[in-house]
C-alpha positions in Angstrom: -73.1 -80.4 -94.9 -76.4 -78.7 -95.9 -76.0 -76.1 -93.1 -72.5 -75.5 -94.4 -73.9 -75.0 -97.9 -76.4 -72.5 -96.6 -73.7 -70.5 -94.8 -71.7 -70.4 -97.9 -74.6 -69.1 -99.9 -75.8 -66.5 -97.5 -72.2 -65.4 -96.6 -72.1 -63.8 -100.1 -75.5 -62.3 -99.4 -78.0 -61.0 -101.9 -76.2 -57.6 -101.8 -73.1 -59.1 -103.4 -75.2 -60.1 -106.4 -76.1 -56.6 -107.0 -72.7 -55.1 -106.0 -70.7 -57.4 -108.3 -73.1 -57.1 -111.2 -71.3 -58.7 -114.1 -68.8 -60.3 -111.7 -71.5 -62.7 -110.3 -69.7 -65.7 -112.0 -66.8 -65.1 -109.5 -69.2 -65.8 -106.6 -70.5 -68.9 -108.4 -67.0 -70.5 -108.2 -67.1 -70.4 -104.5 -70.3 -72.5 -104.3 -69.0 -75.6 -106.1 -71.9 -77.9 -105.1 -74.2 -76.2 -107.3 -72.0 -76.9 -110.3 -72.4 -80.7 -109.8 -75.6 -80.5 -111.9 -74.4 -81.2 -115.5 -74.8 -78.3 -117.9 -76.5 -80.6 -120.4 -78.9 -82.2 -117.8 -82.2 -83.1 -119.2 -83.6 -84.0 -115.9 -83.1 -80.9 -113.6 -85.9 -78.6 -112.8 -86.8 -76.5 -109.8 -89.2 -74.1 -108.3 -89.6 -72.0 -105.1 -93.2 -71.0 -104.0 -94.6 -68.9 -101.2 -97.1 -71.4 -99.6 -99.5 -68.7 -98.5 -99.8 -66.5 -101.5 -98.7 -69.0 -104.2 -96.2 -66.5 -105.6 -93.4 -68.2 -107.5 -90.2 -66.7 -106.2 -88.0 -68.7 -108.5 -88.4 -71.3 -111.3 -86.2 -73.1 -113.6 -87.6 -75.4 -116.3 -90.6 -75.6 -114.0 -93.0 -76.6 -116.8 -90.8 -79.1 -118.5 -92.2 -82.7 -118.2 -90.4 -84.9 -115.8 -90.9 -88.2 -114.1 -92.0 -87.6 -110.5 -91.0 -91.0 -109.1 -92.2 -91.5 -105.5 -93.4 -87.9 -105.2 -96.4 -89.5 -107.0 -97.3 -90.7 -103.5 -98.2 -87.2 -102.4 -101.2 -87.5 -104.7 -102.0 -90.9 -103.4 -101.8 -89.5 -99.9 -103.9 -86.5 -100.9 -106.8 -88.8 -102.0 -106.3 -90.9 -98.8 -106.7 -87.7 -96.8 -109.7 -86.7 -98.8 -111.4 -90.1 -98.0 -110.6 -89.7 -94.3 -111.9 -86.2 -94.1 -115.1 -87.3 -95.9 -115.6 -90.2 -93.5 -115.4 -92.9 -96.2 -112.5 -94.5 -94.2 -111.0 -94.3 -90.8 -107.4 -94.5 -89.6 -108.2 -97.8 -88.0 -109.7 -99.5 -91.2 -107.8 -102.4 -92.5 -106.1 -102.3 -95.9 -105.8 -105.8 -97.4 -102.8 -106.6 -99.6 -103.8 -108.2 -103.0 -101.2 -110.3 -104.8 -100.7 -107.3 -107.1 -100.0 -105.0 -104.2 -97.7 -107.6 -102.5 -95.8 -108.1 -105.7 -94.7 -104.4 -106.0 -90.9 -103.8 -106.3 -88.9 -102.6 -103.3 -88.9 -100.3 -101.5 -91.9 -102.0 -99.7 -93.2 -103.2 -96.4 -93.1 -106.8 -97.5 -96.7 -107.6 -96.3 -97.9 -110.9 -97.7 -100.9 -111.2 -100.0 -104.0 -111.6 -97.9 -102.5 -109.9 -94.9 -103.6 -106.4 -93.9 -102.4 -103.2 -92.1 -104.3 -100.2 -90.9 -104.9 -97.1 -92.9 -102.6 -95.2 -90.4 -99.9 -97.7 -91.0 -100.3 -97.4 -94.8 -100.0 -93.6 -94.6 -96.9 -93.8 -92.4 -95.3 -96.4 -94.6 -95.8 -94.2 -97.7 -94.5 -91.1 -95.9 -91.4 -92.6 -94.4 -90.4 -95.8 -96.2 -92.0 -94.7 -99.5 -93.6 -98.2 -99.5 -94.7 -99.1 -103.0 -96.8 -102.0 -101.9 -98.7 -99.9 -99.3 -99.4 -97.3 -102.0 -101.1 -99.9 -104.3 -103.0 -101.6 -101.4 -104.6 -98.2 -100.3 -105.3 -97.4 -104.0 -107.2 -100.7 -104.4 -109.0 -100.0 -101.1 -110.2 -96.6 -102.3 -111.0 -97.4 -106.0 -111.1 -101.1 -106.5 -108.1 -101.2 -108.8 -104.9 -99.3 -109.2 -105.9 -98.4 -112.7 -109.1 -96.8 -111.6 -107.2 -95.1 -108.8 -104.7 -93.6 -111.2 -107.6 -92.2 -113.3 -108.9 -90.5 -110.2 -105.4 -89.2 -109.4 -105.2 -87.6 -112.8 -108.6 -86.1 -112.5 -107.9 -84.5 -109.1 -104.6 -83.2 -110.5 -106.4 -81.5 -113.3 -108.9 -80.0 -110.8 -106.1 -78.7 -108.7 -104.6 -77.0 -111.7 -101.8 -79.5 -112.4 -102.2 -79.0 -116.2 -99.1 -81.1 -117.2 -99.6 -84.1 -115.0 -100.8 -87.6 -115.8 -100.6 -90.5 -113.3 -100.4 -94.1 -114.4 -99.9 -95.7 -111.0 -100.1 -95.0 -107.3 -96.5 -95.3 -106.3 -94.3 -93.7 -109.1 -92.5 -96.8 -110.2 -91.2 -96.5 -113.8 -94.0 -95.8 -116.3 -93.6 -93.6 -119.3 -97.1 -92.2 -118.7 -96.4 -91.1 -115.2 -95.5 -87.4 -115.9 -95.5 -84.2 -114.0 -93.6 -80.9 -113.6 -91.9 -79.0 -110.9 -94.7 -76.4 -111.0 -97.4 -79.1 -110.7 -95.7 -80.8 -107.8 -95.5 -77.5 -106.0 -99.3 -77.0 -106.6 -99.9 -80.5 -105.2 -97.7 -79.9 -102.2 -99.5 -76.6 -101.5 -102.9 -78.3 -101.8 -102.0 -81.1 -99.5 -101.0 -78.8 -96.7 -103.8 -76.3 -97.4 -106.7 -78.8 -97.8 -105.8 -81.4 -95.2 -103.6 -79.6 -92.6 -104.7 -82.1 -89.9 -102.8 -84.9 -91.8 -99.7 -82.9 -92.7 -97.9 -84.2 -89.6 -97.4 -87.5 -91.4 -95.0 -85.8 -93.8 -92.9 -84.6 -90.9 -92.6 -88.1 -89.2 -89.0 -89.0 -89.0 -89.5 -92.6 -87.9 -92.1 -95.4 -88.1 -92.2 -98.6 -86.0 -93.8 -101.4 -87.9 -94.1 -104.9 -86.4 -90.8 -104.4 -84.4 -89.0 -102.9 -87.4 -87.7 -99.3 -87.1 -88.2 -97.4 -90.3 -86.5 -94.1 -90.8 -87.7 -91.4 -93.2 -85.9 -91.2 -96.6 -86.2 -87.4 -96.4 -83.0 -86.6 -94.5 -83.7 -82.9 -94.8 -86.2 -83.2 -92.0 -83.2 -83.6 -89.7 -80.5 -81.6 -91.6 -82.2 -78.4 -92.8 -83.5 -75.6 -90.5 -87.3 -75.3 -90.6 -88.0 -78.2 -93.0 -91.0 -80.3 -91.9 -92.1 -82.3 -95.0 -92.9 -83.4 -97.8 -91.5 -86.3 -100.0 -88.5 -87.7 -101.8 -88.3 -89.7 -105.0 -85.9 -91.6 -107.2 -85.9 -93.8 -110.3 -83.1 -94.0 -112.9 -85.2 -92.0 -115.4 -85.9 -89.2 -113.1 -82.7 -88.7 -111.0 -83.1 -87.6 -107.4 -86.3 -85.6 -106.7 -87.6 -83.8 -103.6 -90.4 -81.6 -102.6 -89.9 -79.9 -99.2 -91.6 -77.2 -97.2 -90.1 -75.1 -94.5 -91.1 -72.4 -92.0 -89.1 -69.5 -90.7 -90.5 -66.3 -89.0 -94.0 -67.6 -89.5 -93.5 -67.8 -93.4 -93.7 -71.0 -95.2 -92.0 -71.9 -98.6 -92.2 -74.8 -100.9 -89.2 -76.0 -102.8 -89.2 -78.7 -105.5 -85.9 -80.0 -107.0 -86.2 -82.6 -109.8 -83.3 -84.5 -111.5 -80.5 -84.1 -109.0 -77.4 -86.3 -110.0 -77.1 -87.6 -106.4 -79.1 -87.4 -103.2 -76.5 -85.1 -101.5 -76.4 -82.6 -104.4 -80.3 -82.5 -104.6 -80.5 -81.8 -101.0 -77.8 -79.1 -101.1 -79.5 -77.3 -104.0 -82.9 -77.6 -102.3 -81.4 -76.1 -99.1 -79.9 -73.2 -100.9 -83.1 -72.4 -102.8 -85.0 -72.5 -99.5 -82.5 -70.3 -97.7 -82.3 -67.7 -100.4 -86.1 -67.7 -100.7 -86.4 -66.8 -97.1 -83.7 -64.2 -97.4 -85.7 -62.5 -100.2 -88.8 -62.4 -98.1 -86.8 -61.0 -95.1 -85.4 -58.3 -97.2 -88.7 -57.5 -98.9 -90.2 -57.1 -95.3 -87.5 -54.5 -94.7 -88.7 -52.5 -97.7 -86.3 -53.5 -100.4 -87.5 -54.0 -104.0 -85.8 -57.3 -104.7 -86.4 -60.0 -107.2 -85.2 -63.6 -107.0 -83.8 -63.7 -110.5 -81.0 -61.4 -109.4 -80.0 -63.5 -106.5 -79.4 -67.2 -107.2 -75.8 -68.3 -107.5 -76.2 -71.0 -110.1 -73.6 -71.9 -112.7 -73.8 -69.8 -115.8 -75.0 -72.8 -117.8 -78.0 -73.2 -115.5 -78.9 -69.6 -115.2 -81.7 -68.5 -117.3 -84.4 -65.9 -117.4 -87.5 -66.9 -115.5 -90.1 -64.6 -116.9 -89.8 -61.0 -118.1 -91.6 -59.9 -115.0 -88.9 -61.5 -112.9 -85.9 -59.8 -114.5 -83.9 -56.8 -113.1 -85.4 -53.5 -113.9 -88.9 -54.8 -114.7 -91.6 -53.7 -112.2 -94.1 -56.3 -113.5 -96.1 -58.5 -111.1 -94.7 -61.8 -109.8 -95.9 -65.1 -111.1 -98.6 -66.9 -109.1 -99.8 -70.5 -108.9 -103.6 -70.4 -109.5 -105.5 -73.5 -108.3 -108.4 -74.6 -110.5 -110.1 -76.1 -107.5 -110.9 -72.5 -106.2 -113.1 -72.0 -109.2 -114.6 -75.4 -110.3 -115.2 -75.9 -114.0 -118.5 -74.8 -115.3 -121.1 -77.5 -115.9 -122.2 -78.0 -119.4 -125.7 -79.0 -120.5 -124.2 -81.4 -123.1 -123.3 -83.8 -120.3 -126.0 -86.3 -119.5 -126.4 -89.1 -117.0 -127.6 -92.2 -118.6 -128.9 -95.0 -116.4 -129.0 -97.8 -119.1 -126.2 -100.1 -119.9 -125.9 -99.2 -123.5 -124.4 -96.0 -124.9 -126.9 -93.8 -126.8 -126.3 -94.1 -130.5 -126.1 -90.6 -131.8 -125.7 -88.9 -135.2 -123.6 -85.9 -135.8 -126.2 -83.6 -134.4 -126.7 -85.4 -131.1 -129.9 -87.2 -132.2 -130.4 -90.9 -131.6 -129.8 -93.2 -134.6 -130.8 -96.8 -135.2 -127.4 -98.1 -136.1 -124.4 -98.4 -133.8 -121.8 -95.7 -133.8 -118.4 -95.3 -132.2 -117.5 -94.1 -128.7 -114.5 -92.8 -126.9 -114.3 -93.6 -123.2 -112.1 -91.3 -121.1 -112.5 -92.7 -117.6 -114.4 -94.9 -115.2 -115.4 -93.5 -111.9 -117.1 -94.5 -108.6 -119.5 -91.5 -108.5 -121.4 -89.3 -110.9 -119.6 -86.1 -109.9 -116.1 -87.4 -110.9 -117.5 -88.6 -114.3 -119.0 -85.3 -115.1 -115.9 -83.4 -114.0 -113.8 -85.6 -116.3 -116.0 -84.9 -119.3 -116.0 -81.1 -118.6 -112.2 -81.2 -118.4 -111.7 -83.4 -121.6 -114.3 -81.3 -123.5 -112.6 -78.1 -122.5 -109.1 -79.2 -123.5 -109.9 -81.3 -126.5 -113.4 -80.1 -127.6 -112.4 -79.8 -131.2 -112.0 -83.5 -131.4 -115.6 -84.0 -130.2 -117.6 -81.6 -132.2 -120.0 -84.1 -133.5 -120.2 -86.2 -130.2 -122.4 -86.1 -127.1 -120.7 -86.2 -123.7 -122.4 -89.0 -121.6 -121.8 -90.1 -118.0 -123.2 -93.6 -118.3 -124.1 -95.6 -115.2 -123.2 -99.2 -115.5 -123.0 -101.7 -112.6 -122.6 -99.0 -110.0 -119.8 -97.2 -111.9 -119.9 -94.2 -114.1 -118.3 -94.3 -117.5 -117.2 -91.0 -119.0 -117.8 -91.2 -122.7 -118.1 -89.3 -125.9 -120.7 -91.0 -128.1 -122.0 -90.7 -131.7 -118.7 -90.7 -133.6 -117.6 -92.3 -136.8 -114.8 -94.9 -136.6 -112.3 -92.4 -138.1 -113.4 -89.6 -135.7 -113.2 -91.8 -132.7 -109.8 -93.3 -133.5 -108.5 -89.9 -134.4 -109.7 -88.3 -131.3 -108.3 -91.0 -129.0 -105.0 -90.8 -130.8 -104.8 -87.1 -130.2 -105.7 -87.5 -126.5 -103.1 -90.2 -126.0 -100.5 -87.9 -127.6 -101.2 -85.4 -124.8 -101.0 -88.1 -122.1 -104.8 -88.3 -121.7 -105.9 -92.0 -121.4 -108.8 -93.1 -123.5 -110.4 -96.2 -125.1 -112.1 -96.5 -128.5 -115.3 -98.6 -128.4 -116.9 -100.0 -131.5 -120.7 -100.2 -131.9 -120.4 -103.9 -131.1 -118.8 -103.1 -127.7 
């Protein structure tokens, strides 16, 4: 069906879009599957990105907040790959299932509390079955608790340039604080294949044998769409049907993200059409044509909207690009200190120690000094106006590092944390008495 949809799309060709001009809606009527997305949909969003250059070939509502659902697991996998590449774990290491991990809702492997699987099996379970229990189990192995792991997920997202993303869990099960965008998911997908290409093969795996059980990948586009070799699907009622895919043709790789499809079939058809048209645009550019994607997507009129002025017909402006914050790490700030004691320094408004206790805002707990400092840099950069009279402190306590802003009044601390939470930034207000 997807192949048929692609043929329908390309049979009109990009030339027909320019030839028909105002008659484009007539072509739309002959691609009915695209009209299955409701005109008033509050869930739909999409983006097409050149994986090599980061150029955004097409976007629609790409910066609107959405629930990523199980695409969340791409970040869980990213941090798992990071740990493997750093030598902190191996593929043969055991991942023990806690009662919390074992109790996760289906879809899951169904491993009992106290039992264990290998890291390799956990990765395959996440990539194929989208196992919620395996996601939590690996999160607990890497960070001690799922909550701490979610904080690390959010931190890494911010470092990658995912400015509109907050993770609340490791698997994408319903949580109002688990938020991302089509653009941010594209950034994550690109980072996963760019930073850890040696593990990208897991996203391509169509089948996984686990204890005599044959598990097939939920991503049917691996078998049905030409050139597609990953990444991840997702669904919860609040999100609709989501997918992030990547495909290669003629040595060019594209990334497509579609969020909020009304059905699995419609989602896959839209993703296939976006991928096919993206490759056609690249092909025609290589032939010397000055062509822009905004002219060439056969979407229903109610879904068609200007992407950016630089993408509209007749505008010779530059194309959009995804810029990864990880390529230029945040500048360190001298205000951030490492404190080895178990008590937060009590500071006055000018950063000097005071005898009495003052209020503190904690913005994360991390396993190493670097992550705590990075979190303070990011929070101070984004929300610095709320911490004018505070000192950023990475406090070492029982082997963990607490990222905190100390030396605030009760009103200042509560106001700052309230402002952070309104922007999906987790924080905790701590009184002088602890």
